[in-house]
C-alpha positions in Angstrom: 36.6 -38.4 -25.3 35.6 -34.9 -23.9 33.5 -34.0 -26.9 31.6 -37.3 -26.5 31.0 -36.5 -22.8 29.9 -32.9 -23.7 27.5 -34.4 -26.2 26.0 -36.8 -23.8 25.5 -34.1 -21.1 24.0 -31.7 -23.7 21.6 -34.5 -24.9 20.5 -35.2 -21.3 20.0 -31.5 -20.6 17.8 -31.2 -23.8 15.8 -34.2 -22.9 15.2 -32.8 -19.4 13.9 -29.5 -20.9 11.6 -31.4 -23.2 10.2 -33.6 -20.4 9.7 -30.8 -17.9 7.8 -28.6 -20.4 5.4 -31.4 -21.3 3.6 -31.6 -17.9 0.4 -29.6 -17.7 -0.9 -28.0 -14.5 -4.4 -26.9 -13.9 -5.2 -23.2 -14.4 -8.3 -21.2 -13.8 -9.8 -18.8 -16.4 -8.5 -15.9 -14.3 -4.9 -17.3 -14.6 -4.7 -18.3 -10.9 -4.1 -21.7 -9.5 -7.1 -23.8 -8.2 -7.6 -24.2 -4.5 -9.4 -26.3 -2.1 -12.7 -24.6 -1.0 -13.7 -24.0 2.6 -17.2 -25.3 1.9 -18.4 -27.8 -0.7 -20.2 -26.6 -3.7 -23.9 -27.2 -3.9 -24.7 -26.4 -7.6 -21.5 -27.3 -9.5 -20.4 -31.0 -8.9 -16.7 -30.5 -8.4 -14.8 -32.1 -5.6 -11.2 -31.3 -4.6 -9.6 -28.2 -6.1 -11.8 -25.7 -7.8 -11.7 -22.2 -9.4 -14.8 -20.8 -7.9 -14.5 -18.7 -4.7 -14.1 -20.9 -1.6 -17.0 -19.4 0.4 -19.8 -20.7 -1.8 -20.9 -17.2 -3.2 -19.5 -18.0 -6.7 -21.5 -21.2 -6.7 -24.6 -19.4 -5.6 -24.2 -16.8 -8.4 -23.8 -19.5 -11.0 -26.9 -21.3 -9.7 -28.9 -18.0 -9.8 -27.6 -17.3 -13.4 -28.8 -20.8 -14.4 -32.2 -20.5 -12.7 -32.8 -17.1 -14.3 -32.7 -18.6 -17.8 -35.7 -20.8 -17.0 -34.8 -23.7 -19.3 -37.6 -26.2 -19.6 -35.8 -29.0 -21.8 -33.8 -31.3 -19.4 -31.2 -32.2 -22.0 -30.6 -28.5 -22.8 -30.5 -27.7 -19.1 -27.9 -30.3 -18.4 -25.6 -29.0 -21.2 -26.1 -25.4 -20.1 -25.4 -26.3 -16.5 -22.2 -28.1 -17.5 -21.2 -25.0 -19.5 -21.9 -22.6 -16.7 -20.1 -24.8 -14.1 -17.0 -25.0 -16.3 -16.0 -21.8 -14.6 -15.2 -23.8 -11.5 -13.3 -26.4 -13.4 -9.6 -26.4 -12.6 -8.7 -27.4 -16.2 -11.0 -24.9 -17.9 -8.3 -22.4 -19.0 
């Protein structure tokens, strides 16, 4: 009886370890947790938690980086903007 009880408790414990390790949490590329910004982003279209700095300077730097490339093709510009803005994405890491 006691060995059966021990086996059940051990099985439940192993199941708990398996379930708890399967949840994913957002993580920024600099290995910090995302946060809610003080101001909304103007260039990168993320709402809620982000990984760019909360005062808007990071968003402005990304916008300047994008504009300095002077891309004329709209399809290419859209893909490049999405790639540049992935730095602000909470699930980018």
